[in-house]
DOMI-66774 format. One record per residue (C-alpha): chain; z negated, x negated, y; residue number from 0; residue in one letter. Coordinates in steps of 0.001 Angstrom, whole numbers. Each point is the difference from the previous one (the first is absolute). Layout:
<recs>
+-----+---------+---------+---------+-----+------+
| mol |       w |       u |       v | seq | type |
+-----+---------+---------+---------+-----+------+
|   A |       Z |       X |       Y | NUM |    A |
...
+-----+---------+---------+---------+-----+------+
</recs>
This chain:
<recs>
+-----+---------+---------+---------+-----+------+
| mol |       w |       u |       v | seq | type |
+-----+---------+---------+---------+-----+------+
|   A |   10647 |   99232 |   -7432 |   0 |    M |
|   A |   -3889 |   -1483 |    -165 |   1 |    P |
|   A |     -15 |   -3338 |    1110 |   2 |    Q |
|   A |     669 |   -2335 |   -2685 |   3 |    P |
|   A |   -3837 |   -1904 |    -865 |   4 |    T |
|   A |    -811 |   -3282 |   -1178 |   5 |    L |
|   A |   -3957 |    -875 |   -1137 |   6 |    F |
|   A |   -1251 |   -3505 |    -918 |   7 |    V |
|   A |   -2744 |     374 |   -1790 |   8 |    E |
|   A |   -1908 |   -3419 |    -554 |   9 |    V |
|   A |   -2067 |      41 |   -3324 |  10 |    H |
|   A |   -2845 |   -3232 |    -129 |  11 |    I |
|   A |   -1808 |    -880 |   -2741 |  12 |    L |
|   A |   -2653 |   -2980 |    1839 |  13 |    Q |
|   A |   -3095 |   -1772 |    -929 |  14 |    S |
|   A |   -3275 |    -378 |    1356 |  15 |    L |
|   A |   -2873 |   -2476 |    -448 |  16 |    P |
|   A |   -3302 |     715 |    1462 |  17 |    P |
|   A |     175 |    2101 |    3290 |  18 |    S |
|   A |   -1154 |    1928 |    2541 |  19 |    N |
|   A |    3038 |     996 |    2060 |  20 |    A |
|   A |       7 |    3811 |     910 |  21 |    N |
|   A |   -3558 |    1208 |     -73 |  22 |    R |
|   A |   -1067 |    3512 |    1119 |  23 |    D |
|   A |   -3464 |     233 |    2287 |  24 |    D |
|   A |   -2568 |    -765 |   -1904 |  25 |    S |
|   A |    1489 |   -3868 |    -714 |  26 |    G |
|   A |    1379 |     758 |   -4232 |  27 |    T |
|   A |    3161 |    -220 |    -819 |  28 |    P |
|   A |    2070 |    2658 |     650 |  29 |    K |
|   A |     618 |    2788 |   -3998 |  30 |    Q |
|   A |    1666 |    2546 |    -795 |  31 |    A |
|   A |    -221 |    2070 |   -3131 |  32 |    L |
|   A |    2617 |     509 |   -1859 |  33 |    Y |
|   A |     918 |     914 |   -3521 |  34 |    G |
|   A |   -3943 |     589 |    -343 |  35 |    G |
|   A |    -421 |   -3586 |    1005 |  36 |    A |
|   A |   -1357 |   -1430 |    2952 |  37 |    R |
|   A |    3332 |   -2826 |    1117 |  38 |    R |
|   A |    -178 |   -2235 |    2993 |  39 |    A |
|   A |    1932 |     573 |    2734 |  40 |    R |
|   A |    1028 |    -754 |    3371 |  41 |    V |
|   A |     918 |    2268 |    2221 |  42 |    S |
|   A |    3903 |     920 |    1867 |  43 |    S |
|   A |   -1278 |   -1141 |    3475 |  44 |    Q |
|   A |   -1616 |   -3253 |    -999 |  45 |    A |
|   A |    3233 |   -1455 |   -1822 |  46 |    W |
|   A |    2686 |    1828 |    2594 |  47 |    K |
|   A |   -2372 |   -1633 |    2248 |  48 |    R |
|   A |     474 |   -3475 |   -1917 |  49 |    A |
|   A |    4083 |     724 |    -562 |  50 |    T |
|   A |    -133 |     470 |    4347 |  51 |    R |
|   A |   -1547 |   -3145 |     165 |  52 |    T |
|   A |    2572 |   -1458 |   -2027 |  53 |    E |
|   A |    2803 |    1199 |     907 |  54 |    F |
|   A |   -1034 |   -1373 |    3529 |  55 |    A |
|   A |     134 |   -3502 |   -1101 |  56 |    K |
|   A |    3404 |      -5 |     258 |  57 |    A |
|   A |     564 |    1625 |    3217 |  58 |    V |
|   A |     381 |   -1533 |    3168 |  59 |    E |
|   A |   -2970 |     836 |    1920 |  60 |    P |
|   A |    1925 |    2504 |    2935 |  61 |    A |
|   A |    1210 |    1910 |   -2635 |  62 |    D |
|   A |   -3486 |     917 |   -1542 |  63 |    R |
|   A |   -1743 |    3595 |     165 |  64 |    A |
|   A |   -3243 |     523 |     820 |  65 |    T |
|   A |   -2155 |    2840 |   -1126 |  66 |    R |
|   A |   -2755 |     -87 |    2778 |  67 |    T |
|   A |   -1773 |    2625 |    2556 |  68 |    K |
|   A |     633 |   -2511 |    2653 |  69 |    R |
|   A |    3311 |    1229 |     994 |  70 |    I |
|   A |   -1101 |     443 |    3628 |  71 |    A |
|   A |   -1417 |   -4053 |     107 |  72 |    S |
|   A |    3889 |   -1234 |   -1892 |  73 |    L |
|   A |    2154 |    2036 |    2730 |  74 |    L |
|   A |   -2356 |   -1540 |    3124 |  75 |    A |
|   A |    -176 |   -3512 |   -1499 |  76 |    E |
|   A |    3765 |     438 |     180 |  77 |    R |
|   A |     354 |    1596 |    3525 |  78 |    L |
|   A |   -1869 |   -3257 |    1363 |  79 |    A |
|   A |    1967 |   -2141 |   -1632 |  80 |    R |
|   A |    2660 |   -2158 |    2076 |  81 |    S |
|   A |    2823 |    1148 |     596 |  82 |    A |
|   A |    1929 |   -3092 |   -1948 |  83 |    D |
|   A |   -2223 |    1204 |   -2925 |  84 |    K |
|   A |     914 |    2837 |     -27 |  85 |    G |
|   A |   -2343 |    1885 |    2155 |  86 |    G |
|   A |    -343 |    1705 |    3244 |  87 |    A |
|   A |   -2201 |   -2513 |    1338 |  88 |    G |
|   A |   -2655 |    3176 |    1231 |  89 |    L |
|   A |   -3880 |    -719 |    1479 |  90 |    E |
|   A |   -2063 |    1532 |   -3287 |  91 |    T |
|   A |   -1787 |    2575 |    2323 |  92 |    A |
|   A |    3720 |     736 |     519 |  93 |    Q |
|   A |    1505 |     -47 |   -3704 |  94 |    A |
|   A |   -2766 |    1602 |   -1557 |  95 |    D |
|   A |     490 |    3015 |    1804 |  96 |    R |
|   A |    4056 |    -489 |    -203 |  97 |    L |
|   A |   -1512 |     -23 |   -3683 |  98 |    T |
|   A |   -1719 |    3190 |     445 |  99 |    A |
|   A |    2747 |    2135 |    1449 | 100 |    A |
|   A |    2937 |   -1789 |   -2478 | 101 |    L |
|   A |   -2590 |    1450 |   -3421 | 102 |    L |
|   A |    -910 |    3535 |    1280 | 103 |    E |
|   A |    3500 |    1526 |   -1002 | 104 |    P |
|   A |   -2269 |   -1219 |   -3363 | 105 |    L |
|   A |   -2489 |    2352 |    -428 | 106 |    G |
|   A |   -2405 |   -2716 |   -1829 | 107 |    I |
|   A |   -2046 |   -2037 |    2024 | 108 |    T |
|   A |   -3096 |     387 |    1431 | 109 |    K |
|   A |   -3063 |   -1470 |    2016 | 110 |    S |
|   A |   -1972 |   -2877 |   -1984 | 111 |    S |
|   A |   -2894 |   -2421 |    1288 | 112 |    K |
|   A |    2096 |   -3237 |    -501 | 113 |    K |
|   A |    3518 |    1484 |     731 | 114 |    E |
|   A |    2959 |    2723 |      81 | 115 |    E |
|   A |    -256 |     719 |   -3885 | 116 |    Q |
|   A |    2359 |    2335 |   -1726 | 117 |    S |
|   A |   -1800 |    2697 |   -1704 | 118 |    A |
|   A |    1736 |   -1364 |   -3924 | 119 |    Y |
|   A |    1120 |   -2730 |    -943 | 120 |    L |
|   A |    4003 |    -483 |     729 | 121 |    L |
|   A |    2717 |   -1453 |   -2189 | 122 |    F |
|   A |    2127 |   -1898 |    2895 | 123 |    F |
|   A |    2246 |   -3164 |     -36 | 124 |    G |
|   A |    -855 |   -2337 |    2518 | 125 |    K |
|   A |    4085 |     300 |    1646 | 126 |    R |
|   A |     -90 |    3604 |     205 | 127 |    Q |
|   A |   -3012 |   -1082 |    2512 | 128 |    L |
|   A |    2916 |   -2219 |    1994 | 129 |    D |
|   A |    2221 |    3050 |      67 | 130 |    E |
|   A |   -2614 |    2278 |    1789 | 131 |    I |
|   A |     -50 |   -2788 |    2869 | 132 |    V |
|   A |    3807 |    -404 |    -226 | 133 |    K |
|   A |      52 |    3744 |    1242 | 134 |    L |
|   A |   -1690 |   -1247 |    2989 | 135 |    L |
|   A |    3531 |   -1315 |     729 | 136 |    N |
|   A |   -1622 |   -3043 |    2858 | 137 |    G |
|   A |   -2110 |    3015 |    1495 | 138 |    R |
|   A |   -3373 |    -629 |    -901 | 139 |    A |
|   A |   -1618 |   -1522 |    2630 | 140 |    A |
|   A |    1525 |    3357 |    2058 | 141 |    E |
|   A |   -1644 |    2500 |   -2550 | 142 |    L |
|   A |   -2469 |   -1405 |     -84 | 143 |    A |
|   A |    -753 |     224 |    3967 | 144 |    A |
|   A |     828 |    3652 |     -18 | 145 |    L |
|   A |   -2987 |    3275 |      97 | 146 |    P |
|   A |   -1255 |     889 |   -3273 | 147 |    D |
|   A |    2558 |    3911 |     563 | 148 |    A |
|   A |    2381 |   -2237 |     -37 | 149 |    E |
|   A |      21 |   -2833 |   -2204 | 150 |    L |
|   A |    -376 |    2995 |   -1590 | 151 |    K |
|   A |    3231 |    1944 |     -99 | 152 |    T |
|   A |    1528 |   -3863 |     363 | 153 |    E |
|   A |   -1547 |    -701 |   -2766 | 154 |    V |
|   A |     990 |    3310 |   -2141 | 155 |    A |
|   A |    3723 |    -393 |     665 | 156 |    K |
|   A |     -64 |   -3499 |   -2709 | 157 |    L |
|   A |     679 |     511 |   -3460 | 158 |    P |
|   A |   -3395 |   -1665 |   -1133 | 159 |    V |
|   A |    -409 |    2045 |   -2925 | 160 |    V |
|   A |    3871 |    -499 |   -2014 | 161 |    A |
|   A |    -502 |   -3593 |    1463 | 162 |    A |
|   A |   -2869 |     580 |   -2505 | 163 |    L |
|   A |    2406 |    1551 |   -2711 | 164 |    T |
|   A |    3033 |   -2823 |    -298 | 165 |    K |
|   A |    -307 |   -3298 |    -878 | 166 |    G |
|   A |   -2138 |     336 |   -3034 | 167 |    H |
|   A |   -1195 |   -3518 |   -1298 | 168 |    P |
|   A |     374 |    -179 |   -3513 | 169 |    A |
|   A |   -3366 |     705 |    -547 | 170 |    E |
|   A |    -537 |    3211 |    1731 | 171 |    V |
|   A |    3147 |     704 |   -2265 | 172 |    A |
|   A |   -1784 |    -402 |   -2647 | 173 |    L |
|   A |   -3454 |     834 |     508 | 174 |    F |
|   A |     197 |    2713 |    1541 | 175 |    G |
|   A |   -1871 |    1540 |    3087 | 176 |    R |
|   A |   -1214 |    3397 |     805 | 177 |    M |
|   A |   -1080 |     921 |    3409 | 178 |    V |
|   A |   -1472 |    4136 |    -254 | 179 |    A |
|   A |     256 |     523 |    3695 | 180 |    D |
|   A |    3086 |   -1239 |    -129 | 181 |    L |
|   A |    2043 |     581 |   -3030 | 182 |    P |
|   A |    3275 |   -1471 |    2433 | 183 |    S |
|   A |   -1201 |   -3158 |    -990 | 184 |    L |
|   A |    -664 |    -139 |   -3426 | 185 |    N |
|   A |    2206 |   -1802 |   -2254 | 186 |    V |
|   A |    -271 |    1268 |   -4236 | 187 |    D |
|   A |    -447 |   -3055 |   -2199 | 188 |    A |
|   A |    2123 |   -1350 |   -1509 | 189 |    A |
|   A |   -2665 |   -1731 |   -3064 | 190 |    V |
|   A |   -2646 |    1727 |   -1967 | 191 |    Q |
|   A |   -2450 |   -1798 |    -946 | 192 |    V |
|   A |   -2521 |     631 |   -3534 | 193 |    A |
|   A |   -3689 |   -1034 |    -481 | 194 |    H |
|   A |     319 |   -3285 |   -2353 | 195 |    A |
|   A |   -1960 |    1435 |   -2665 | 196 |    L |
|   A |    -960 |   -2231 |   -3616 | 197 |    S |
|   A |    1459 |     269 |   -2500 | 198 |    T |
|   A |   -2626 |      33 |   -2335 | 199 |    H |
|   A |   -4744 |    1157 |     489 | 200 |    A |
|   A |   -1458 |   -2572 |    1959 | 201 |    V |
|   A |   -3588 |   -1138 |     853 | 202 |    R |
|   A |   -1743 |    -990 |    3246 | 203 |    T |
|   A |   -2138 |   -3176 |     -19 | 204 |    E |
|   A |   -2455 |   -1684 |    2647 | 205 |    F |
|   A |     541 |   -3387 |    1461 | 206 |    D |
|   A |   -3349 |    -878 |     905 | 207 |    Y |
|   A |     365 |   -3136 |    2543 | 208 |    Y |
|   A |   -2644 |   -2810 |    1430 | 209 |    T |
|   A |     704 |   -1558 |    3671 | 210 |    A |
|   A |   -2059 |   -3294 |    1124 | 211 |    V |
|   A |   -1153 |    -625 |    2604 | 212 |    D |
|   A |    1051 |   -3650 |    1379 | 213 |    D |
|   A |   -2088 |    -636 |    2069 | 214 |    E |
|   A |   -3122 |    1459 |   -2052 | 215 |    N |
|   A |   -2253 |   -3243 |   -1679 | 216 |    T |
|   A |   -2622 |    1561 |    -383 | 217 |    E |
|   A |     427 |    3111 |   -1783 | 218 |    D |
|   A |    2377 |   -1014 |   -3194 | 219 |    H |
|   A |     950 |    4123 |    -613 | 220 |    G |
|   A |    3189 |    1974 |    1243 | 221 |    A |
|   A |     314 |     621 |    3286 | 222 |    G |
|   A |    1813 |    3481 |    -464 | 223 |    M |
|   A |     550 |    1855 |   -3318 | 224 |    I |
|   A |    3006 |    2995 |    -810 | 225 |    G |
|   A |    1627 |    2047 |   -2049 | 226 |    T |
|   A |    3891 |     232 |     409 | 227 |    I |
|   A |    1481 |    2633 |   -3100 | 228 |    E |
|   A |    3276 |   -1061 |   -1451 | 229 |    F |
|   A |    2074 |    1328 |   -2986 | 230 |    N |
|   A |    3238 |   -1675 |   -1016 | 231 |    S |
|   A |    3187 |    2428 |   -1001 | 232 |    S |
|   A |    3632 |    -158 |   -1268 | 233 |    T |
|   A |    2021 |    2774 |    2181 | 234 |    L |
|   A |    2660 |    2478 |     759 | 235 |    Y |
|   A |    1559 |    -532 |    2550 | 236 |    R |
|   A |    2406 |    2054 |    1766 | 237 |    Y |
|   A |    1551 |    1321 |    3239 | 238 |    A |
|   A |    3686 |    1807 |     554 | 239 |    V |
|   A |    2253 |    -832 |    2648 | 240 |    L |
|   A |    2391 |    3174 |    1431 | 241 |    G |
|   A |    2678 |   -2086 |    1207 | 242 |    V |
|   A |    2292 |    2613 |    1349 | 243 |    H |
|   A |   -3309 |     993 |    2551 | 244 |    Q |
|   A |      98 |   -4047 |     506 | 245 |    L |
|   A |    3769 |     -71 |     974 | 246 |    R |
|   A |   -1246 |    3258 |    2217 | 247 |    D |
|   A |   -2911 |   -1790 |    1668 | 248 |    N |
|   A |    2266 |   -3603 |     -56 | 249 |    L |
|   A |    3529 |    1899 |     861 | 250 |    T |
|   A |    1817 |   -3043 |    -739 | 251 |    S |
|   A |     899 |   -1102 |   -3440 | 252 |    A |
|   A |    -748 |   -4038 |     303 | 253 |    E |
|   A |   -3643 |    1008 |    1021 | 254 |    A |
|   A |    -624 |    2052 |   -2579 | 255 |    T |
|   A |    1422 |   -2327 |   -2224 | 256 |    R |
|   A |   -1937 |   -2498 |     406 | 257 |    E |
|   A |   -3481 |    2059 |    1190 | 258 |    T |
|   A |     290 |    1379 |   -3778 | 259 |    A |
|   A |     155 |   -3614 |   -1886 | 260 |    V |
|   A |   -2185 |   -1306 |    2617 | 261 |    R |
|   A |   -2965 |    3204 |    -565 | 262 |    F |
|   A |    -181 |    -674 |   -3929 | 263 |    V |
|   A |      48 |   -4121 |     898 | 264 |    G |
|   A |   -3161 |     911 |    1774 | 265 |    A |
|   A |   -1077 |    2491 |   -2339 | 266 |    F |
|   A |     288 |   -2092 |   -2577 | 267 |    A |
|   A |   -2322 |   -2368 |    1400 | 268 |    R |
|   A |   -2584 |    1304 |    2235 | 269 |    S |
|   A |   -3063 |    -442 |   -1009 | 270 |    M |
|   A |   -3121 |    2638 |    1587 | 271 |    P |
|   A |   -2313 |   -3191 |    1321 | 272 |    T |
|   A |   -3401 |    1965 |    -858 | 273 |    G |
|   A |   -2951 |   -2451 |    -730 | 274 |    H |
|   A |    3163 |   -3063 |     -97 | 275 |    M |
|   A |   -2306 |   -2803 |    1103 | 276 |    N |
|   A |   -2198 |     819 |   -2451 | 277 |    S |
|   A |    2186 |     467 |   -3108 | 278 |    F |
|   A |    3248 |   -1021 |     472 | 279 |    A |
|   A |    1973 |    2260 |   -1496 | 280 |    H |
|   A |    3335 |     156 |     726 | 281 |    R |
|   A |    2089 |      41 |   -2788 | 282 |    T |
|   A |    3765 |     692 |    -626 | 283 |    L |
|   A |    1656 |    3029 |   -2392 | 284 |    P |
|   A |     425 |   -1174 |   -3422 | 285 |    H |
|   A |    3036 |    3207 |     388 | 286 |    L |
|   A |    1900 |    1407 |    2950 | 287 |    V |
|   A |    1999 |    2767 |   -1568 | 288 |    L |
|   A |    2517 |    2206 |    2481 | 289 |    L |
|   A |     703 |    2970 |    -462 | 290 |    T |
|   A |    3139 |    1768 |    1741 | 291 |    L |
|   A |     881 |    3278 |    -309 | 292 |    R |
|   A |    2013 |    2972 |    2380 | 293 |    T |
|   A |   -2455 |    2864 |   -1061 | 294 |    D |
|   A |   -3405 |     -76 |     716 | 295 |    Q |
|   A |   -2835 |   -3232 |    -784 | 296 |    P |
|   A |   -1918 |       7 |   -2888 | 297 |    V |
|   A |   -3268 |   -1523 |     -64 | 298 |    N |
|   A |    -713 |   -2255 |   -3200 | 299 |    L |
|   A |   -4016 |     656 |     444 | 300 |    V |
|   A |     287 |    2025 |   -3544 | 301 |    S |
|   A |     802 |   -2916 |   -2200 | 302 |    A |
|   A |   -3876 |    -653 |     346 | 303 |    Y |
|   A |   -1636 |    3962 |    -630 | 304 |    E |
|   A |   -1285 |   -1246 |   -3399 | 305 |    E |
|   A |   -1666 |   -3740 |    1877 | 306 |    P |
|   A |    1578 |   -3222 |   -1876 | 307 |    V |
|   A |   -2703 |   -1916 |   -1879 | 308 |    A |
|   A |      46 |   -3279 |    -447 | 309 |    G |
|   A |   -1559 |   -3274 |   -2172 | 310 |    V |
|   A |    2665 |   -2394 |    1218 | 311 |    A |
|   A |    1337 |    1011 |    3555 | 312 |    G |
|   A |    1015 |    3159 |     851 | 313 |    L |
|   A |    2774 |   -1094 |    2357 | 314 |    A |
|   A |    2497 |     -47 |   -3490 | 315 |    A |
|   A |   -1008 |    3361 |   -1237 | 316 |    E |
|   A |      38 |    1659 |    3795 | 317 |    S |
|   A |    3884 |   -1125 |     263 | 318 |    A |
|   A |    1122 |    1164 |   -3202 | 319 |    V |
|   A |   -2094 |    3510 |    1253 | 320 |    R |
|   A |    2625 |    -485 |    2865 | 321 |    L |
|   A |    2740 |    -365 |   -1949 | 322 |    A |
|   A |    -919 |    3084 |   -2523 | 323 |    G |
|   A |    -598 |    2001 |    2892 | 324 |    E |
|   A |    3087 |    -492 |    1904 | 325 |    L |
|   A |    1935 |     956 |   -3437 | 326 |    K |
|   A |   -1652 |    2962 |    -739 | 327 |    S |
|   A |     633 |    1338 |    3963 | 328 |    V |
|   A |    3654 |    -644 |    -737 | 329 |    A |
|   A |     -62 |    1379 |   -3530 | 330 |    E |
|   A |   -2037 |    2974 |     726 | 331 |    T |
|   A |     887 |     993 |    3782 | 332 |    W |
|   A |    3688 |   -1180 |     789 | 333 |    G |
|   A |   -1461 |   -1837 |    2143 | 334 |    A |
|   A |    2009 |   -4395 |    -871 | 335 |    E |
|   A |    -469 |   -1874 |    3021 | 336 |    P |
|   A |    3647 |    -926 |    1892 | 337 |    V |
|   A |    -852 |   -3439 |    -978 | 338 |    R |
|   A |   -2603 |   -2271 |    -314 | 339 |    T |
|   A |   -1045 |   -3222 |    1107 | 340 |    L |
|   A |   -2954 |   -2107 |   -1506 | 341 |    A |
|   A |   -1899 |   -3274 |      -8 | 342 |    A |
|   A |   -2376 |    -938 |   -2365 | 343 |    Y |
|   A |   -1906 |   -2547 |   -1810 | 344 |    S |
|   A |   -1862 |    1692 |   -2618 | 345 |    I |
|   A |    2695 |    -388 |   -3366 | 346 |    E |
|   A |     357 |    3789 |   -2051 | 347 |    A |
|   A |    3504 |     878 |   -1657 | 348 |    D |
|   A |   -1193 |    3973 |    1008 | 349 |    K |
|   A |    -608 |   -1205 |    3981 | 350 |    I |
|   A |    3244 |   -2301 |    -343 | 351 |    T |
|   A |    1584 |    3094 |   -1713 | 352 |    E |
|   A |    -769 |    3620 |    2182 | 353 |    V |
|   A |     -99 |   -3065 |    3416 | 354 |    F |
|   A |    2797 |   -2304 |    -944 | 355 |    G |
|   A |      16 |   -3826 |     153 | 356 |    P |
|   A |   -2390 |   -1530 |    2468 | 357 |    S |
|   A |    1431 |   -1271 |    3452 | 358 |    V |
|   A |   -1997 |   -1903 |    2931 | 359 |    T |
|   A |   -1363 |    1318 |    2113 | 360 |    F |
|   A |    2502 |    -979 |    3251 | 361 |    P |
|   A |    2583 |    1265 |   -2783 | 362 |    E |
|   A |   -1864 |    3198 |    -255 | 363 |    L |
|   A |     272 |     506 |    4272 | 364 |    L |
|   A |    3620 |   -1812 |     527 | 365 |    D |
|   A |     910 |    2858 |   -3075 | 366 |    S |
|   A |   -1440 |    2279 |    1887 | 367 |    L |
|   A |    1774 |    -968 |    2738 | 368 |    G |
|   A |    2932 |     316 |   -1171 | 369 |    E |
|   A |    -532 |    4073 |    -932 | 370 |    L |
|   A |   -1802 |     798 |    2830 | 371 |    V |
|   A |    3603 |   -1187 |    1570 | 372 |    E |
|   A |    1817 |    1460 |   -2691 | 373 |    Q |
|   A |   -2170 |    3976 |     718 | 374 |    W |
|   A |    1079 |    -256 |    4209 | 375 |    L |
|   A |    2788 |    -371 |    -405 | 376 |    A |
|   A |    1410 |    1897 |   -2794 | 377 |    E |
|   A |   -2790 |    2159 |    -456 | 378 |    G |
|   A |     317 |    -789 |   -3937 | 379 |    R |
|   A |   -1291 |   -2474 |   -2263 | 380 |    I |
|   A |    1945 |   -1422 |   -2866 | 381 |    A |
|   A |   -1135 |     510 |   -2851 | 382 |    K |
|   A |    -827 |   -3824 |   -1816 | 383 |    A |
|   A |    1987 |     178 |   -2275 | 384 |    D |
|   A |    2692 |    1538 |    1759 | 385 |    A |
+-----+---------+---------+---------+-----+------+
</recs>
């Protein structure tokens, strides 16, 4: 019998004022052609990074994850700490040597002119490094004093790789990890994030700016002249969380529930920070729609294959389009969500009919937590009218 699945889909409509939240290599706001029209785009990578940053605000520093090439220097730093601070109290040279031996089974380190670095970014939890230190069981100084051959033999007996394959922090459980050279370190992501697209056609504009040299009293011209490209847009944002995968990654039902709720909150409130000081473009969504499905995820971006064209605002029409698409998918494919939750500030009979009455965002998160908890306990979610 196949394992039960639960997908929590997050559909967001959000308007950005003039901004350049995510730019390409030439400094132009990222764009995409969709439905024959040029759209504003914010990449999934940019919004995942923003979501991780927002998510981490509520996490104790020691429980956070980090994505870095500097795993060797972080581990060596722990080995050099005094024992009362969770370290082994080694001299720097000893810590570096023992670290190299401990990480050798990973096969991911390479020499750098500056320091020992992994060949690529590795995503792991800071507590997982502490677990590697605990594997030494107070023998750090003893091991560090061994000749190379004996050190390698002794370290090979320690389950270093296993320490990185369990006890994942929530961020790794959500966004996953891929290590091509060592598949045992791979973690299947519980979250997928789509590129955000504007519901309408956009055009890029240019901000011509000057800066004055405050100390120049002779020349009244500009001390600097430049341009920044920008656009403004109403974006459709979409992400899907596989609660079943998250549970497998975290193992604890309580942690799964808490992480699912906090992910939705972080995704809704997050914002990429490109040119943030120039445009102060942080806004909150017009609409957050959650659809819970047990079959497969459905991105509703096809609601905007024909661009929205508005002269008195775009958000309301975009919301009506989204409601129409959700209803159409349900009727055509028989793919009706098990539950629908929505928080919105747009007044339109059609969206209330399809999404149900609006609740506050905190209430939406509370309801989501209850539904995830029910599914984890029972493997099913009761219908809303049951």
